N, C-alpha and C positions, 0 to 999 in steps of 0.2 A: 891536943892529940886526938881526943874523941871526935872533934870536929873534922880533922883530916881523915880519920877512918871512915866517917860518915860520907865524906865527899868521894873517897875511893870506891866505896860500895855503891853509891848512887851512880857514879860514872860507869862502873861495871855493868849495872843493870841497864843503863842507857845503851851501852854498846851491844849487849845481848839483844835488847829490843830492836835496835836498828838493824842488826844482822838478820834477825827473824823477819822483820818487815821487808828487808831487801830480798831475802830468800823467797818470801811469799810473792813479792812483786815480780821476781824473775819467773816464778812458776806461772803467774798470771800471764806474763808476756809470752812465755813459751806456749801456754794454752791457746792464747789468741793467735799466735803464729801458726800452730798446728791446725786450728779451726780454719784459718784463712787459707792455708795450703790445701786443706781438704776440699775447699770449694773451688779453688783456682787451678790446682795441679791436675793434669791429665792422668789417666789410668796408669798403674804401675808397670803394666806390660807394654807400654808404648815405645815405639822406635822413634828416636830423634834424628831427623835429617839435618846434616851440618854442611858447612862450606866444603869440607873434605869430600863428603859424598857427592856434592855437586861437581867438584873438580875431577873426581874419578868417574863421573857420569854413571853413578850407581842407580839402578832401577829398583825401587823398593818392592819387596815381595811380602812385606809385613802388612797386617790388616789394619793396625792402628798406628798413626803417624803424627808426630809433632815436629817442631822446628827449633834448631839451636839458636842461640842469641845473636849469632853473626848473620843470620838470614834476614834481610831487610825487605825483600820482595820475592815474589814467586815468578819465575821467568816464563817467557813464551813457550808453550808446549812442554813445559818441564815434566809434567806427569801425564801427558796426553795418552789416552788409551790404556792406562794402567788398569788391569783387571783384578789386582790384589787388594788395593786400598779400600777399606770399608768405613773408616772413621778418621777424621782429620781435625787437629787442633791448630787454628791459625793464631800464632803468638801475637801479643800486643805490639811488638816492634815492627811487624809486617804491615806496610802501608799501601801495598800495590799488588794486585793479582793480574798478571799480564794475559794477553790473548791466548786462548786455548790451553791455559795452564792445567786444568783438570778435564778438559773436553774428552768425552768418550770413556770416562771412568765409570763403567756401568755397574760396579759393585759398591760404589760410594753411597753410603746411607746417611751419614751424619757429618756435618761440618760445624765445628764449634769456633765461633769468632770471639776471641778473648779481648779485643779492643776495638777502637774505631777503625773503620776501613774507608779511606778516601776514595779508592777506585777499585771496582771489580770490572775488568775490561772486557772487550768484545769476545764472545764465545767462551768465556772462561770456564763455565760449567756446562756447556752445551752437551746434551746427550747423556747426562748423568741420570740415567733412568731409574736408579734405585733411591735417589735422594728424596726424602719425605717431608722435610720441613726446613725453613730458612728463617733465622732470627739474627739480624745483623744491623749494627749502627753504621750504615754506609752513606756516602755522599752521592756517588755516581755509579749507576749500573749500566754497563755498555750494551752494544747491539747484540741481541741473541744470547746474552750471558747465560740464561737458564732455559733456553729453548730446548724442547725435547726432554725436559725432566718430567717424564710421564707419570711418576709416582708422587710428585710434589703436591702436598695438600694445603700447606700454609706458608705465607710469606709475610714477615713482620719486619719493619724498618724503624730505626731509632729516630731521634729528633733532628739528626743532621741530613736526612734524605733530601736531595735537591733535584736530581735528574734521573729519570728512568727512560732509557732509549728504546727505539723501535725494535720489536721482536724479543724484548728482554725475557718474556715468559711465554713466547709463542709455542702453541701446541701443548700447554700444560693443562690437559683436559680434566685432571683430578683436582686441580687447585680450587679450594673452597673458600679460603680466607686471605684477603689482602689488606694489610693495615699500614697505612702511610700516615706520617705525622703532618701537622698543620703547616710545617715548614716547607713542604714539598712545593717546588717552583716550576719544574719543567717535566712534562710528561708527553712523550711522543705517541701519536695515534695508534700505532700497532703494538704497543707495549704488551697488551694482554690478548692479542689475537689468538683465537682458538681456545681460550680459557672458558669453556662452555659450562663448567660446573660451579661457578662462583656463587656462594651463598651469603657471604659476609664481606663487606668492604667499607673503607672510609673514603670520604669525599673532601679533600683539602679545599680550602676557600678559593684558590686560584683556578680550580677545574670544575666548579659547580655547574657550568653550562656545557661541559664536554664529557665528564666522567661517566655519567649514566649511559651514554651512547657507546662507550667503550667496553661496557660489561654486558655481554650478549645473553646472559642467562636470567632475564627478568622474572620469569615464572618460578625460579629457584631461590630468589632473594629471601633471606631470613632476617638479616640484621644489617642496617646501614647507619653509618655514623657521619653526620654532617659536621665538619670542622669549619665553622664559619664565624666571621666577626660581625655578622649582620643577619637579619631576616631577609630572605629573597623568595620570589615566586617559584613554584615548581617548574623546572625546565621541561620543554616539550619532549625531549628524548627520554624522560623518566616514565617508566611504566610500573606504577605501584601495584602491589597485590596484598590481599587481606592476611596473608600468612607472614608478612614482613613487619618487623618493628623498626621504626625510624627513631634514631637518637639525635637530639639537637642540643645546641648550647643552652644551658639552664636559663640564661638571661632572656632568651627568645622563645621559651617554651610556649607561653600563652599565645603568641602570634602564630606559631606553626600550628598549634592545635585549633585555632580559630579559622584557619584557611581551608576553604572547601576542597581545593585540589590536594593538599597534603593529607587531608582527612581520609583519602582513599587508601592510605596505608592501614594495616591492621591496628596499630597503636603507635602513639608518639610519646617517647620517654625522654627525660633529661639525660645528658651525657654523663653526669655524675653517677648515675645508676648503672652505667656500663662497666664492663670488666676492665676495659683498656684505657679510657679517656677521662680527664677531669672535666669539671663544669665548663671550662673555657676551651676545651678541645685539645689539651696537651696530653701526651702519654703519661699514664700513671707509673 
């Protein structure tokens, strides 16, 4: 009898302990979910554009806008010349931004890309003169996509960047920083035409003999990141200055430092010391 009572008491304690652990785990899961939502969810006062709004041809007058789960792409000229929108969250399920989608949205200051973006098509953000920064994991940037974004100061692309087309950043005179990954494969000659204020940029391996000639602000250069799989002689179209720091792959640091031409830069440092790239040239 005593043995049975002991077993009942022991089982009761186990059940209480299990319930307590389960409750604690639920709290932890809820906490994680809240923290995750806090970092991924747009502002509370955001307006969500849905398929119904599209069907009704609704023109947003709200300043902050996101997209409902049924919106898979942004159509041609869908928000063209909208003067109300200031901030946009591009949801993860959206995989295509069509021609002129946000062209002429002169109040648009911020675009938050929440997932990979295969294509930002021709003229998509052309003339968005209030846009200040761009940070997107994009594959292809179309013709004149960000041309005329006269307030744009920085453009950073993820590891999937493959193709930047002619005129993509044409006339972005305030653009100071362009960071492309080592994966970059196609870069058309006029991509950065008129970008006379560039101070910081990366040079993917495939463009080592072209990239310097495409950046017209040699006297303003402050930081250059060579993303290379080998040591190579300084290209003829490179105009170094003593105010610029050159970052090179760690494995070839000694060779770059020993080269008389590359020594014309103010200093040569390993990529691992940079804010953006690893020792091998991948984005941190």
